C-alpha positions in Angstrom: 107.5 86.8 83.5 110.6 85.1 84.5 113.1 84.5 87.3 116.8 85.2 87.0 119.0 83.1 89.3 120.9 86.2 90.4 117.7 87.6 92.0 115.8 84.8 93.5 113.9 87.1 95.8 112.4 88.9 92.8 111.4 85.9 90.7 110.1 87.8 87.8 110.5 88.2 84.1 113.1 90.7 83.1 116.4 92.1 84.4 115.5 94.0 87.6 116.0 97.7 87.9 115.8 99.8 91.0 112.2 100.7 91.9 113.1 104.4 91.7 113.6 104.2 87.9 110.2 105.6 86.8 108.5 104.0 83.9 111.2 103.6 81.3 112.1 100.0 81.6 110.5 97.4 79.4 109.9 94.0 80.9 109.3 90.7 79.2 109.6 86.9 79.2 112.2 84.6 77.9 111.8 82.4 74.8 109.6 79.4 75.4 110.7 75.9 74.7 109.0 72.5 75.4 108.2 72.0 79.0 110.9 69.9 80.8 109.9 66.3 81.3 108.4 65.2 84.6 108.5 61.7 86.0 104.9 62.3 87.2 103.8 63.8 83.9 102.6 66.9 85.6 100.6 69.2 83.4 102.3 72.6 83.1 101.6 75.8 81.3 103.6 78.6 79.7 103.4 82.4 79.6 104.5 84.5 76.6 104.5 88.1 75.4 106.4 90.5 73.2 109.9 88.9 73.6 108.6 85.8 71.9 107.5 87.7 68.8 108.7 85.8 65.7 109.9 82.8 67.8 108.7 79.2 67.5 106.6 78.5 70.6 106.2 75.3 72.4 103.4 72.8 71.8 101.6 70.7 74.3 101.3 73.2 77.1 98.3 72.5 79.3 97.4 76.2 79.6 98.8 79.5 78.4 98.9 83.1 79.8 99.5 85.7 77.2 100.8 89.2 77.8 98.4 91.9 76.4 100.8 94.8 77.0 104.3 95.1 75.6 106.3 95.5 78.8 104.8 98.9 80.0 101.3 99.6 81.2 100.6 101.9 78.3 101.5 99.9 75.2 100.5 96.8 73.3 102.1 93.4 72.7 102.7 93.5 68.9 102.3 89.7 68.6 99.1 89.5 70.7 96.9 88.0 67.9 99.5 85.3 66.9 100.1 84.4 70.5 96.4 84.1 71.4 96.0 81.8 68.4 98.9 79.7 69.8 97.4 79.7 73.3 94.1 78.5 72.0 95.8 75.2 71.1 96.6 74.5 74.8 95.6 70.9 75.7 93.8 71.7 79.0 93.5 69.2 81.8 93.8 71.6 84.7 91.4 73.9 86.5 93.1 76.8 84.8 91.5 78.2 81.6 93.4 77.1 78.5 93.9 80.8 77.8 94.3 83.6 80.3 95.8 87.1 79.9 98.1 89.3 81.9 98.8 93.0 81.8 101.6 95.2 83.1 100.8 97.6 85.9 102.3 100.8 87.2 101.8 104.2 88.9 104.2 106.6 87.2 102.5 109.8 88.4 103.6 112.8 86.4 106.6 111.0 85.1 104.4 108.9 82.7 103.2 109.8 79.3 99.7 110.4 80.6 98.0 111.1 83.9 94.3 111.7 84.5 92.8 115.1 85.1 89.3 114.1 86.2 87.0 111.2 87.0 85.9 110.9 83.3 87.3 108.2 81.1 87.1 107.9 78.2 83.9 109.8 78.0 81.9 108.7 81.0 82.2 109.6 84.7 83.8 106.7 86.7 82.6 106.0 90.3 85.7 106.7 92.3 85.8 105.4 95.9 88.6 107.9 96.7 86.7 111.0 95.6 87.3 113.4 92.8 90.4 113.5 90.6 90.7 117.1 89.6 93.4 119.0 87.8 94.3 122.4 89.4 93.2 125.4 87.3 95.4 125.8 84.3 97.1 122.4 84.7 96.6 119.5 82.3 97.0 116.7 85.0 95.6 116.1 88.4 97.7 115.6 91.5 99.3 112.3 92.3 96.8 111.5 95.0 94.5 108.7 95.7 91.6 109.7 93.4 93.8 110.3 90.4 95.9 107.1 91.1 92.7 105.1 91.1 91.7 106.7 87.8 95.0 105.9 86.2 94.6 102.2 87.0 91.0 102.2 85.8 92.0 103.9 82.5 94.9 101.4 81.9 92.5 98.4 82.5 89.9 100.0 80.2 92.5 100.4 77.5 93.8 96.8 78.0 90.3 95.5 77.4 89.2 97.8 74.6 92.0 99.0 72.4 94.7 96.3 72.4 92.9 93.7 70.2 91.3 91.4 72.8 88.0 90.0 71.5 85.3 89.3 74.2 87.4 90.6 77.1 84.7 89.8 79.6 85.3 86.1 79.0 89.0 86.0 80.1 90.8 85.7 83.4 93.1 88.7 83.7 96.3 88.7 85.8 97.8 92.0 87.0 101.6 91.8 86.7 102.9 93.7 89.7 106.7 94.1 89.6 109.2 96.6 90.9 110.6 96.9 87.3 107.7 99.1 86.3 107.0 102.7 87.6 105.7 103.1 91.1 105.4 105.7 93.7 108.1 105.5 96.3 109.7 107.4 99.1 106.5 109.2 100.1 104.5 108.7 103.2 101.5 107.2 101.3 103.4 105.6 98.4 102.0 102.1 98.9 98.5 103.5 99.4 98.8 105.3 96.0 100.0 102.2 94.3 97.2 100.2 95.9 94.7 102.7 94.6 96.0 102.2 91.0 95.7 98.5 91.3 92.2 98.8 92.8 91.2 100.9 89.8 92.3 98.1 87.5 90.6 95.4 89.5 87.4 97.3 89.7 87.3 97.8 85.9 88.2 94.2 85.2 85.6 92.9 87.7 83.0 95.1 86.1 83.4 93.4 82.7 84.1 89.8 83.9 81.3 89.5 86.4 79.4 86.4 85.5 81.5 85.8 82.4 82.7 82.4 81.3 84.9 81.2 78.5 84.1 78.5 76.0 85.2 75.8 78.5 82.7 77.2 81.0 85.4 78.4 83.3 84.8 81.7 85.1 86.4 85.0 84.0 87.9 87.2 86.6 91.1 88.9 87.9 94.1 88.0 90.0 97.5 89.2 91.0 101.0 88.0 89.8 104.0 88.9 92.0 106.3 87.7 94.7 105.6 88.6 98.4 108.9 90.6 98.4 107.9 92.8 95.4 104.3 93.0 96.5 105.3 94.3 99.9 107.5 97.0 98.4 104.8 98.2 95.9 101.5 97.7 97.7 102.4 97.2 101.4 99.7 95.9 103.7 96.4 95.5 102.0 93.4 96.2 104.2 90.6 93.6 104.2 88.2 96.3 102.8 90.3 96.7 99.6 89.1 95.2 96.3 92.5 93.6 96.2 91.7 91.4 99.2 90.8 87.8 98.4 92.0 87.8 94.7 93.7 84.7 93.4 97.5 84.9 93.6 100.0 83.7 90.9 103.3 83.4 92.7 106.6 83.7 91.0 110.0 82.8 92.4 110.5 79.0 92.1 113.4 77.5 90.2 112.0 74.0 89.8 108.7 72.3 89.4 109.1 70.9 92.8 109.6 74.4 94.2 106.5 75.6 92.3 104.4 72.8 93.9 105.7 73.8 97.3 104.9 77.4 96.7 101.2 76.5 96.4 101.2 76.2 100.2 102.5 79.8 100.7 100.2 82.6 101.8 98.6 84.6 99.0 99.5 88.2 98.3 96.5 89.7 100.0 94.2 88.8 102.9 92.1 85.8 102.0 93.9 85.2 98.7 94.2 81.7 97.5 97.4 80.7 95.6 96.1 79.2 92.4 99.1 79.3 90.1 102.8 79.2 90.7 105.6 80.0 88.3 109.0 78.2 88.0 112.0 78.6 85.8 113.9 75.8 84.0 117.0 76.6 81.9 116.0 80.2 81.8 112.5 79.5 80.6 109.1 80.2 82.4 106.6 77.5 83.3 103.4 77.6 85.3 101.9 75.1 87.6 98.2 74.9 88.5 97.9 74.4 92.3 94.7 72.5 92.1 95.5 70.3 89.2 
């Protein structure tokens, strides 16, 4: 997750592509170095993922957020185990957990490598607030509608928690990385509603496994959203207060300095009632994270 100076309004982690490019662009974060010095000795964190595989990571970060997926919503960060071990050495000192996770998100529809055909995943029937995802007779995939979009998100979250190598997934805070670089529905009347349904499916699954969960520090598990207001608006549009996306913590990208990251803590969250709890800034092309409540 990073910001390139040539696209300040995006503020995210890899060279931006047009939203219409469906599902074929891998995103990532830049190599991590020691956090830049601060006159006020502010405690900052770092986020890492597959681009840092084989690289020497910084030491002394207050907290760390590790990418579980490898740039797309349907693959795995090959260095997840090593990076989780690195993250566990975070020093703490903020309200953020020493170790949190993030996952890529998308709604590729039929352009992806897999699309659901029913409300069953992997072998149980999933309660679906949008109704029944059902493949037409003779077809392997369901339509790109609200029920199947919800199921796609639920399935991706299930995979993130169960097959990518995360131990005790219910004890982590999970961030949904929502960026225009990944595959989304566009140019249809209900595109943002379809995208929201996918994200709601992910949220509902993660909330089902993190409810009441705490890590070794005693900090609550849960789920939040990483994006910028610009990208979020393109992908998800206006979120109704009845959505499970409403009120989730926001991790805002887009700042270029620590001072800017601090200022962004006062911005509105990405959804109704959403508190901004983490902001991201970029220094010398590297990503850092600031805890808005210390």
